[in-house]
C-alpha positions as CSV (number, residue, x, y, z in Angstrom):
1,M,5.3,-51.3,11.3
2,T,5.3,-53.6,8.3
3,V,1.9,-55.3,7.8
4,K,2.3,-59.1,7.4
5,T,-1.1,-59.7,5.8
6,P,-2.8,-61.6,8.7
7,W,-6.1,-59.9,7.8
8,L,-6.4,-61.9,4.6
9,S,-7.5,-65.0,6.4
10,S,-10.7,-63.2,7.4
11,Y,-11.8,-62.4,3.9
12,R,-13.9,-65.4,3.0
13,G,-11.2,-67.9,3.4
14,V,-8.5,-66.3,1.2
15,P,-5.2,-67.7,2.6
16,H,-2.4,-65.5,3.6
17,T,0.3,-68.0,2.5
18,L,0.6,-70.5,-0.4
19,N,2.9,-73.2,-1.6
20,Y,4.8,-72.6,-4.8
21,P,6.1,-75.5,-6.9
22,D,9.8,-75.4,-8.0
23,C,9.1,-75.7,-11.7
24,S,8.9,-73.8,-15.0
25,M,5.8,-72.0,-16.2
26,F,5.0,-74.6,-18.8
27,D,5.5,-77.4,-16.3
28,L,2.7,-75.9,-14.2
29,V,0.4,-75.4,-17.2
30,E,1.1,-78.9,-18.5
31,K,0.5,-80.5,-15.1
32,N,-2.8,-78.7,-14.6
33,A,-3.9,-79.3,-18.2
34,G,-3.8,-83.0,-17.4
35,N,-6.7,-82.5,-15.1
36,Y,-8.9,-81.0,-17.9
37,P,-7.5,-82.1,-21.3
38,D,-10.8,-81.5,-23.1
39,N,-11.5,-78.1,-21.7
40,I,-11.1,-75.2,-24.1
41,A,-7.8,-73.4,-23.5
42,Y,-8.3,-70.5,-25.9
43,E,-10.7,-69.2,-28.5
44,F,-9.5,-67.1,-31.4
45,M,-11.8,-65.5,-33.9
46,G,-14.3,-68.4,-33.4
47,A,-11.7,-71.2,-33.5
48,K,-11.3,-73.2,-30.3
49,T,-8.3,-75.2,-29.0
50,T,-8.4,-77.7,-26.1
51,Y,-5.8,-77.9,-23.4
52,Q,-4.6,-81.3,-24.8
53,E,-4.2,-79.6,-28.2
54,L,-2.4,-76.6,-26.6
55,V,0.1,-78.9,-24.9
56,E,0.8,-80.8,-28.1
57,K,1.3,-77.6,-30.0
58,V,3.7,-76.2,-27.5
59,H,5.8,-79.4,-27.7
60,I,5.8,-79.3,-31.5
61,C,6.8,-75.6,-31.5
62,A,9.6,-76.3,-29.0
63,K,10.9,-79.1,-31.3
64,G,10.8,-76.7,-34.2
65,L,12.9,-74.2,-32.3
66,A,15.4,-76.9,-31.5
67,A,15.5,-77.9,-35.1
68,L,16.3,-74.3,-36.0
69,G,19.3,-74.5,-33.6
70,F,18.0,-72.7,-30.5
71,K,19.5,-73.9,-27.3
72,E,18.8,-73.6,-23.6
73,G,19.5,-70.1,-22.4
74,D,19.0,-68.4,-25.7
75,R,16.8,-65.3,-25.8
76,I,14.0,-65.2,-28.3
77,T,11.8,-62.1,-28.9
78,V,8.1,-62.4,-29.3
79,C,6.6,-59.4,-31.2
80,M,3.0,-60.4,-31.4
81,P,-0.5,-59.3,-30.6
82,N,-2.8,-61.6,-28.7
83,T,-2.8,-64.6,-31.1
84,P,-2.5,-68.4,-30.6
85,Q,1.1,-68.3,-32.1
86,G,2.2,-65.7,-29.5
87,V,0.9,-67.8,-26.6
88,I,2.2,-71.1,-28.0
89,M,5.6,-69.5,-28.7
90,F,5.8,-68.1,-25.2
91,Y,5.4,-71.5,-23.6
92,A,7.5,-73.3,-26.2
93,I,10.4,-71.0,-25.5
94,N,10.0,-71.8,-21.8
95,L,9.8,-75.6,-22.5
96,L,13.1,-75.3,-24.4
97,G,14.7,-73.6,-21.5
98,C,15.1,-70.3,-23.4
99,V,14.0,-66.8,-22.3
100,S,11.1,-64.9,-23.9
101,N,11.8,-61.2,-24.7
102,M,8.2,-59.8,-24.9
103,I,7.8,-56.6,-26.9
104,H,5.0,-54.4,-28.3
105,P,4.1,-55.3,-31.9
106,L,3.4,-51.6,-32.6
107,S,6.9,-50.6,-31.5
108,S,8.8,-48.3,-33.9
109,E,11.9,-49.4,-35.8
110,G,14.2,-47.7,-33.3
111,E,12.5,-49.4,-30.4
112,I,12.6,-52.8,-32.0
113,K,16.3,-52.4,-32.6
114,F,16.9,-51.4,-29.0
115,Y,14.9,-54.4,-27.6
116,L,16.6,-56.9,-29.8
117,N,20.1,-55.7,-29.3
118,H,19.7,-55.0,-25.6
119,S,18.4,-58.6,-25.0
120,H,20.9,-60.1,-27.5
121,S,18.0,-62.0,-29.0
122,K,19.0,-64.8,-31.4
123,G,15.5,-65.1,-32.8
124,I,12.2,-63.3,-33.2
125,L,8.6,-64.2,-33.9
126,I,6.8,-61.4,-35.6
127,L,3.5,-61.0,-37.4
128,D,3.7,-60.7,-41.2
129,A,2.0,-57.3,-41.1
130,F,4.8,-55.9,-38.9
131,Y,7.7,-57.5,-40.7
132,P,8.5,-54.5,-43.0
133,K,9.6,-52.5,-39.9
134,L,12.0,-55.3,-39.0
135,E,13.3,-55.4,-42.6
136,T,14.6,-51.8,-42.4
137,I,16.8,-52.5,-39.4
138,L,18.1,-56.0,-40.0
139,W,21.6,-54.7,-40.8
140,E,21.7,-53.2,-37.3
141,L,20.9,-56.5,-35.5
142,P,24.2,-58.4,-35.1
143,D,22.8,-61.1,-32.7
144,L,19.7,-61.9,-34.7
145,E,20.1,-65.3,-36.5
146,Q,16.5,-66.5,-37.1
147,I,13.3,-64.8,-38.1
148,M,10.0,-66.5,-37.7
149,I,6.9,-65.0,-39.3
150,A,3.3,-65.7,-38.3
151,S,0.1,-64.9,-40.1
152,I,-3.3,-64.3,-38.6
153,S,-4.9,-66.2,-41.5
154,T,-3.4,-69.6,-40.6
155,E,-5.3,-69.6,-37.3
156,L,-8.7,-68.9,-38.9
157,K,-11.1,-71.3,-40.3
158,G,-13.9,-71.3,-43.0
159,V,-15.6,-68.0,-43.7
160,M,-13.4,-66.1,-41.2
161,K,-10.3,-67.2,-43.0
162,L,-11.7,-66.3,-46.4
163,G,-12.9,-62.9,-45.2
164,F,-9.5,-62.0,-43.7
165,K,-7.7,-62.9,-46.9
166,L,-10.1,-60.8,-49.0
167,T,-9.8,-57.7,-46.7
168,K,-6.9,-57.1,-44.3
169,G,-4.9,-60.0,-45.7
170,R,-4.7,-58.5,-49.2
171,K,-2.7,-55.5,-47.9
172,I,0.0,-57.7,-46.3
173,Q,3.1,-58.2,-48.3
174,K,4.5,-61.7,-48.6
175,P,7.8,-62.0,-46.6
176,P,11.0,-62.6,-48.6
177,V,12.4,-66.0,-49.1
178,R,15.7,-66.2,-47.2
179,S,17.6,-69.0,-45.4
180,N,17.1,-67.3,-42.0
181,I,13.4,-66.7,-42.5
182,T,10.9,-69.4,-41.4
183,L,7.2,-69.2,-41.6
184,Y,5.4,-70.2,-38.4
185,T,3.6,-73.0,-40.3
186,E,7.0,-74.3,-41.5
187,L,8.4,-74.1,-38.0
188,M,5.6,-76.4,-36.8
189,E,6.2,-78.8,-39.7
190,M,9.9,-79.0,-38.7
191,G,8.8,-79.7,-35.1
192,R,6.6,-82.6,-36.2
193,S,9.5,-84.4,-37.8
194,Y,12.2,-83.5,-35.2
195,S,13.4,-86.4,-33.0
196,G,16.2,-84.8,-31.0
197,Q,16.3,-83.6,-27.4
198,Y,14.4,-80.4,-26.8
199,Q,13.1,-80.3,-23.2
200,A,15.0,-78.5,-20.5
201,S,14.7,-79.1,-16.8
202,K,14.1,-75.7,-15.3
203,H,13.5,-74.5,-11.8
204,G,11.5,-71.6,-10.2
205,A,14.6,-69.4,-9.8
206,D,15.6,-69.7,-13.5
207,P,15.0,-66.7,-15.8
208,A,11.9,-67.1,-17.9
209,A,11.0,-63.8,-19.6
210,I,12.1,-60.2,-20.1
211,L,9.5,-57.4,-19.9
212,Y,10.2,-53.7,-20.3
213,S,9.6,-50.8,-18.0
214,G,11.1,-47.4,-17.2
215,G,12.0,-48.6,-13.6
216,T,12.4,-45.9,-11.1
217,T,14.3,-43.4,-13.3
218,G,12.3,-43.4,-16.5
219,T,15.0,-45.1,-18.6
220,T,13.9,-48.2,-20.5
221,K,15.1,-51.3,-18.8
222,G,14.7,-55.0,-19.4
223,I,13.2,-56.7,-16.4
224,I,14.3,-60.3,-15.9
225,L,11.4,-62.3,-14.4
226,T,11.7,-65.9,-13.3
227,N,9.5,-69.0,-13.5
228,L,8.6,-68.5,-9.8
229,N,7.7,-64.9,-10.4
230,F,5.0,-65.9,-13.0
231,N,3.8,-69.0,-11.2
232,A,3.6,-67.2,-7.8
233,L,1.6,-64.4,-9.5
234,A,-0.8,-66.9,-11.0
235,L,-1.4,-68.8,-7.8
236,Q,-1.7,-65.6,-5.7
237,S,-4.1,-64.1,-8.2
238,L,-6.3,-67.1,-8.1
239,A,-6.4,-67.0,-4.3
240,A,-6.9,-63.2,-4.0
241,C,-9.5,-63.0,-6.8
242,D,-11.5,-65.8,-5.1
243,C,-13.8,-66.1,-8.1
244,V,-12.0,-68.1,-10.8
245,I,-13.8,-71.3,-11.8
246,E,-12.5,-74.0,-14.2
247,G,-14.0,-73.7,-17.6
248,H,-15.1,-70.1,-17.3
249,K,-14.0,-67.4,-19.8
250,M,-11.5,-64.5,-19.6
251,L,-11.8,-61.9,-22.3
252,A,-8.0,-61.5,-22.9
253,I,-7.8,-58.1,-24.3
254,M,-4.7,-56.9,-22.4
255,P,-1.6,-57.4,-24.6
256,I,0.8,-60.3,-24.0
257,F,3.9,-58.0,-24.0
258,H,2.5,-56.5,-20.8
259,G,2.7,-58.2,-17.4
260,F,-1.1,-57.6,-16.8
261,G,-2.0,-59.4,-20.1
262,L,0.6,-62.1,-19.9
263,G,0.5,-62.8,-16.2
264,I,-3.2,-62.4,-15.4
265,C,-5.2,-62.8,-18.6
266,I,-3.0,-65.7,-19.9
267,H,-0.9,-67.6,-17.4
268,T,-3.3,-67.3,-14.4
269,M,-6.1,-68.6,-16.6
270,M,-3.9,-71.3,-18.2
271,I,-3.1,-72.9,-14.8
272,S,-6.7,-72.9,-13.8
273,G,-8.4,-74.6,-16.7
274,C,-10.2,-71.4,-17.9
275,V,-10.8,-70.2,-21.4
276,C,-8.7,-67.4,-22.8
277,V,-10.7,-65.5,-25.5
278,L,-7.8,-63.9,-27.4
279,V,-8.5,-60.4,-28.7
280,P,-5.7,-59.2,-31.0
281,Q,-6.7,-55.6,-31.3
282,F,-8.7,-53.3,-29.1
283,N,-11.7,-51.5,-30.5
284,V,-14.5,-50.2,-28.4
285,K,-17.2,-51.2,-30.8
286,T,-15.7,-54.7,-31.3
287,Y,-15.2,-55.0,-27.5
288,A,-18.9,-54.2,-26.8
289,K,-19.9,-56.8,-29.4
290,L,-17.6,-59.4,-27.8
291,L,-19.1,-58.8,-24.4
292,K,-22.5,-59.5,-25.8
293,K,-21.5,-62.5,-27.9
294,V,-18.9,-64.2,-25.7
295,Q,-20.6,-63.4,-22.3
296,P,-17.2,-63.7,-20.5
297,N,-17.0,-64.3,-16.8
298,Y,-13.9,-62.2,-16.3
299,I,-12.7,-59.0,-17.8
300,A,-9.5,-57.0,-17.1
301,G,-8.4,-53.7,-18.4
302,V,-7.0,-50.2,-17.8
303,P,-9.3,-47.4,-16.6
304,T,-9.4,-46.0,-20.2
305,L,-11.1,-49.2,-21.4
306,Y,-13.9,-48.9,-18.8
307,E,-14.4,-45.3,-19.5
308,A,-14.8,-46.1,-23.2
309,L,-17.4,-48.8,-22.4
310,L,-19.4,-46.2,-20.4
311,R,-19.5,-44.0,-23.5
312,S,-20.2,-46.8,-25.9
313,R,-23.7,-46.8,-27.5
314,N,-23.2,-50.4,-28.4
315,M,-23.5,-51.4,-24.7
316,K,-27.2,-50.6,-24.6
317,N,-29.2,-53.6,-23.4
318,V,-26.1,-55.8,-23.1
319,N,-26.6,-58.2,-20.2
320,L,-23.5,-58.5,-18.1
321,A,-24.9,-60.9,-15.5
322,C,-22.3,-63.4,-16.7
323,L,-19.5,-61.3,-15.0
324,E,-17.9,-62.9,-11.9
325,G,-14.7,-60.7,-11.9
326,V,-14.0,-57.2,-13.2
327,F,-10.4,-56.0,-12.7
328,S,-8.7,-52.7,-13.3
329,G,-5.0,-52.0,-13.4
330,G,-2.2,-50.3,-15.3
331,D,-3.2,-46.9,-14.0
332,S,-5.0,-45.3,-11.1
333,L,-8.8,-45.8,-11.0
334,S,-10.4,-42.6,-9.8
335,I,-13.0,-42.7,-7.1
336,E,-15.5,-41.1,-9.5
337,L,-14.8,-43.6,-12.3
338,K,-15.2,-46.6,-9.9
339,R,-18.6,-45.2,-8.9
340,K,-19.7,-44.9,-12.5
341,V,-18.4,-48.4,-13.5
342,D,-20.1,-50.0,-10.5
343,A,-23.4,-48.3,-11.4
344,F,-22.9,-49.3,-15.0
345,L,-22.4,-52.9,-14.0
346,R,-25.5,-52.9,-11.8
347,E,-27.6,-51.4,-14.6
348,H,-26.4,-54.2,-17.0
349,G,-27.3,-57.0,-14.6
350,A,-23.9,-57.7,-13.0
351,T,-23.7,-58.4,-9.3
352,V,-19.9,-57.6,-8.9
353,Q,-17.9,-54.5,-8.3
354,I,-14.9,-53.4,-10.3
355,R,-11.8,-54.4,-8.3
356,E,-8.7,-52.3,-8.6
357,G,-5.2,-53.8,-8.4
358,Y,-1.8,-52.2,-8.1
359,G,1.7,-53.4,-9.0
360,T,4.7,-52.8,-11.2
361,T,6.3,-54.8,-14.0
362,E,9.2,-55.4,-11.6
363,C,6.8,-57.8,-9.8
364,V,5.2,-58.9,-13.1
365,T,2.0,-57.0,-12.5
366,A,-0.6,-56.9,-9.6
367,S,0.6,-57.4,-6.1
368,C,-2.5,-56.1,-4.2
369,L,-6.2,-56.1,-5.0
370,T,-9.5,-54.8,-3.8
371,P,-11.3,-57.6,-1.8
372,K,-14.1,-59.5,-3.5
373,S,-17.0,-58.3,-1.5
374,F,-16.2,-54.8,-0.3
375,F,-13.8,-51.9,-0.7
376,K,-12.5,-48.8,1.0
377,E,-13.0,-45.7,-1.1
378,G,-9.8,-44.5,-2.7
379,S,-7.9,-47.7,-1.7
380,I,-6.1,-50.0,-4.2
381,G,-6.8,-52.9,-1.9
382,I,-4.8,-55.3,0.2
383,P,-1.6,-57.2,-0.6
384,Y,-1.6,-60.6,-2.2
385,P,-0.8,-63.7,-0.1
386,D,2.9,-63.9,0.9
387,T,3.3,-60.3,-0.3
388,F,4.4,-57.6,2.2
389,Y,4.0,-53.8,1.8
390,K,5.7,-51.1,3.7
391,I,5.7,-47.3,3.4
392,V,9.0,-45.6,3.8
393,K,10.3,-42.1,3.8
394,A,11.2,-41.5,0.1
395,S,14.7,-42.7,-0.9
396,T,15.3,-44.3,2.6
397,K,14.6,-47.5,4.4
398,V,12.8,-45.7,7.3
399,E,9.2,-46.7,7.8
400,V,6.6,-44.0,8.4
401,P,3.6,-44.3,10.7
402,Y,0.2,-45.6,9.4
403,G,-1.5,-42.9,7.4
404,D,1.7,-41.0,6.6
405,E,2.7,-40.6,2.9
406,G,5.9,-42.2,1.7
407,E,7.4,-44.5,-1.0
408,I,5.6,-47.8,-1.5
409,C,7.9,-50.8,-1.1
410,I,7.0,-54.4,-1.9
411,S,8.5,-57.8,-0.9
412,G,7.4,-61.2,-2.0
413,P,7.9,-64.1,-4.5
414,T,6.9,-62.1,-7.6
415,V,9.7,-59.5,-7.2
416,M,12.0,-59.5,-10.2
417,K,15.4,-61.2,-10.4
418,E,17.1,-58.1,-11.7
419,Y,17.3,-55.5,-14.5
420,L,19.1,-56.8,-17.5
421,D,22.7,-55.6,-17.6
422,N,22.1,-52.8,-15.2
423,Q,23.6,-53.6,-11.8
424,E,23.5,-50.0,-10.6
425,E,19.7,-49.6,-11.1
426,T,19.1,-53.1,-9.7
427,E,20.9,-52.3,-6.5
428,S,19.0,-49.0,-6.2
429,T,15.6,-50.6,-6.7
430,L,16.1,-53.9,-4.8
431,Q,17.3,-53.2,-1.3
432,L,17.9,-55.5,1.7
433,H,16.3,-54.0,4.8
434,E,17.0,-54.6,8.5
435,D,14.1,-57.0,8.7
436,G,16.1,-59.4,6.4
437,L,13.7,-59.1,3.5
438,L,14.6,-57.9,0.0
439,W,12.3,-54.9,-0.9
440,L,11.4,-53.4,-4.2
441,H,11.4,-49.6,-4.0
442,T,8.6,-48.7,-6.5
443,G,9.2,-45.0,-6.9
444,D,5.5,-44.5,-6.1
445,L,4.0,-42.6,-3.2
446,G,1.2,-43.9,-1.1
447,T,-0.1,-44.6,2.4
448,M,-1.2,-47.6,4.4
449,D,-3.9,-47.7,7.1
450,E,-3.9,-49.8,10.2
451,E,-6.0,-52.6,8.5
452,G,-3.4,-52.9,5.8
453,F,-5.3,-51.2,3.0
454,I,-3.0,-49.4,0.5
455,Y,-3.7,-46.0,-0.9
456,Y,-1.8,-44.9,-4.0
457,K,-1.0,-41.2,-4.3
458,Q,1.3,-40.3,-7.2
459,R,4.6,-41.2,-8.9
460,L,8.0,-40.1,-7.6
461,K,9.4,-40.7,-11.1
462,R,8.4,-38.6,-14.0
463,M,6.1,-40.6,-16.3
464,I,3.1,-40.1,-18.5
465,I,0.3,-42.6,-18.4
466,S,-1.7,-42.7,-21.6
467,S,-4.4,-45.3,-22.2
468,G,-2.6,-47.5,-19.7
469,Y,0.8,-47.3,-21.4
470,S,3.8,-45.9,-19.5
471,I,5.5,-43.2,-21.5
472,Y,8.8,-41.8,-20.4
473,P,9.4,-38.1,-21.4
474,S,13.1,-38.3,-21.3
475,Q,13.1,-41.0,-24.0
476,L,10.9,-38.9,-26.3
477,E,12.9,-35.8,-25.7
478,N,16.1,-37.7,-26.7
479,I,14.4,-38.7,-30.0
480,I,13.0,-35.2,-30.7
481,D,16.4,-33.6,-29.9
482,A,18.0,-35.7,-32.5
483,H,16.0,-33.9,-35.3
484,P,18.5,-31.6,-37.1
485,D,16.3,-28.5,-36.7
486,V,15.8,-28.9,-32.9
487,L,17.8,-27.1,-30.3
488,M,16.0,-28.4,-27.3
489,C,12.6,-29.7,-26.2
490,T,10.6,-31.0,-23.3
491,V,7.6,-33.3,-23.2
492,I,4.7,-33.3,-20.8
493,G,1.4,-35.1,-20.2
494,V,-1.8,-33.1,-20.7
495,P,-5.0,-34.2,-19.1
496,D,-7.3,-36.0,-21.5
497,P,-10.9,-37.2,-20.7
498,Y,-10.4,-40.4,-22.7
499,K,-6.6,-41.3,-22.5
500,V,-6.1,-39.9,-19.0
501,Q,-3.1,-38.1,-20.4
502,K,-1.9,-37.2,-23.9
503,V,1.6,-36.3,-25.0
504,K,2.6,-32.7,-25.9
505,A,6.0,-31.6,-27.0
506,F,7.4,-28.1,-26.6
507,V,10.2,-27.4,-29.1
508,V,12.9,-24.7,-29.4
509,L,14.3,-24.6,-33.0
510,K,17.9,-23.9,-33.8
511,N,19.0,-20.4,-34.8
512,G,18.1,-19.7,-38.4
513,V,15.3,-22.2,-38.5
514,A,11.9,-20.6,-38.6
515,A,8.8,-22.3,-37.3
516,S,6.6,-23.5,-40.2
517,D,4.2,-26.3,-41.2
518,E,7.1,-27.9,-43.2
519,V,9.3,-28.1,-40.1
520,R,6.4,-29.4,-38.0
521,E,5.7,-32.2,-40.6
522,S,9.4,-33.1,-40.8
523,L,9.5,-33.4,-37.0
524,R,6.3,-35.5,-37.0
525,S,7.7,-37.8,-39.6
526,H,11.0,-38.2,-37.7
527,C,9.1,-39.1,-34.5
528,M,6.8,-41.6,-36.3
529,K,9.9,-43.6,-37.3
530,N,11.3,-43.7,-33.8
531,I,8.3,-43.5,-31.4
532,A,5.4,-46.0,-31.0
533,K,2.0,-44.8,-32.1
534,Y,0.6,-44.7,-28.5
535,A,3.4,-42.4,-27.4
536,M,3.4,-40.0,-30.3
537,P,2.9,-36.3,-29.3
538,Y,-0.5,-35.0,-30.4
539,E,0.9,-31.5,-30.7
540,F,4.3,-29.8,-31.3
541,E,4.3,-26.3,-29.9
542,F,7.3,-24.1,-31.0
543,R,8.7,-21.8,-28.3
544,D,11.6,-19.2,-28.4
545,K,12.7,-20.5,-25.1
546,L,11.6,-22.9,-22.3
547,P,11.1,-22.0,-18.7
548,Q,14.0,-23.0,-16.4
549,T,14.6,-23.7,-12.8
550,L,17.2,-21.8,-10.8
551,V,19.8,-24.5,-11.6
552,G,19.1,-24.3,-15.3
553,K,16.9,-27.4,-15.8
554,V,13.8,-27.1,-17.9
555,A,10.9,-26.4,-15.6
556,Y,8.4,-28.8,-17.2
557,T,6.1,-28.3,-14.2
558,V,5.6,-24.7,-15.3
559,L,4.4,-25.9,-18.7
560,E,2.1,-28.5,-17.0
561,K,0.5,-25.6,-15.0
562,E,0.1,-23.5,-18.1
563,E,-1.7,-26.4,-19.9
564,L,-4.0,-26.9,-16.9
565,A,-4.8,-23.2,-16.8
566,K,-5.6,-23.3,-20.5
567,L,-7.9,-26.3,-20.1
568,A,-9.7,-24.6,-17.2
569,E,-10.1,-21.4,-19.2
570,E,-11.5,-23.4,-22.2
571,K,-13.9,-25.2,-19.9
572,E,-15.1,-21.9,-18.3
573,S,-15.6,-20.2,-21.7
574,G,-17.5,-23.3,-22.9
575,E,-19.8,-23.4,-19.9
576,A,-20.4,-19.6,-20.4
């Protein structure tokens, strides 16, 4: 009953199979850049860089890395927002034959320590504004040999450069002078004078990057993705989107540590000769201004972003007729929000609909998408070319009939190589079925209709989605439990009209410890050191005990129901 995507050929010429070159990510970018050397590759705060200049900078950066002693196979962490240095470093690491370890620049000290040690990274590129966090944990990073520090100001010109130095730049401390610390500008100077060997010959099956996800159990895992995974995603996205035109602009606001931002907003655009307008920090007011000023042809974001735009007063009278592709991913797009966004787009002159995609970091990002010219209400679309979907009875390999709910499984060229140093979880998630294909068991529930349209229902795994970020309660609970005054705790997601969900912690204190503002502030301070800002609980509620199941586990669903009832009561009293 597996659907093999034959219907794709009827959708305005979108092919159902493609050819994938056996090469590295940068090989594909460099080859295609030769077709449009003078096209703008990216814009950053008004400064523009052509494809020819991008290729030259990547080679220089790779030479600099070689001069620092990095060798083929080494892992290098990139802890950067959407800046030119982050993009150049990503491809330079690939050119050198190393592996990029992409992490959130707003990660806490504890998270950065985990990511660097788990990946055995020998180097890191980090923004100067975030370096103080790294400084506090250096003694706990035995594998880290080289630190490269970048600054926003070096990528700015004229008035923008001066303005940054007089405002945000004034608050940034200068990094210390040490033998293992190299400024990004110094790295590039080293690259310009380096004459040794630096290019590696890599193939599609070779590891290229590590991204992080909770997998199917909610425990943080490093996902090893290959050159083929990224190149296939880019080629599939171009075919499935059926709207990308050389020279047109993508407003790249999704972060480069995320498969959506890195795979779609950067790599897909880079192999097609498009312009990536790099946006280092999300702000609704700034985003509205960028839409008006840049007039992008493509925008991609999580549902929260589109809901924020609907509420923005700055969007009044903004003409969006420029839009040729509007994409949503990272979380489920509700039927009602799609209706509102589509109406919003029409009101602002756009002739396109918002198109929802679905995927997991285990296949980089999207693996199915709403067709260009129509949709089925509630559906997340149809599979990408060469990508097969099947719905199975949860935790089995047994397919269910069309329309029946089960676990979503995916097979295709974007499916990950493996989880880093976690064979048990890899074997549980990647399973060979009787049809001879290797299937990714997503841990998500959904259905498929007879035309091959997929409908997402809910997660099998326990997870909180807040502003498009995946937050795993078990991780937060481990951190909160480590506080000396805490006996036990549980964390849940509470519905929020803006973030979709926000994090709330229920805490039982140890005997002899009384609930107080001082304890609450101590707990909050402890969490801020170990939990990223986007995952921080908005509230700590103290309880004498937590509800339990018959087998003694914390019944977090009881707490979820309590919060829903409380919200309903508040809404009812407000309407009264």
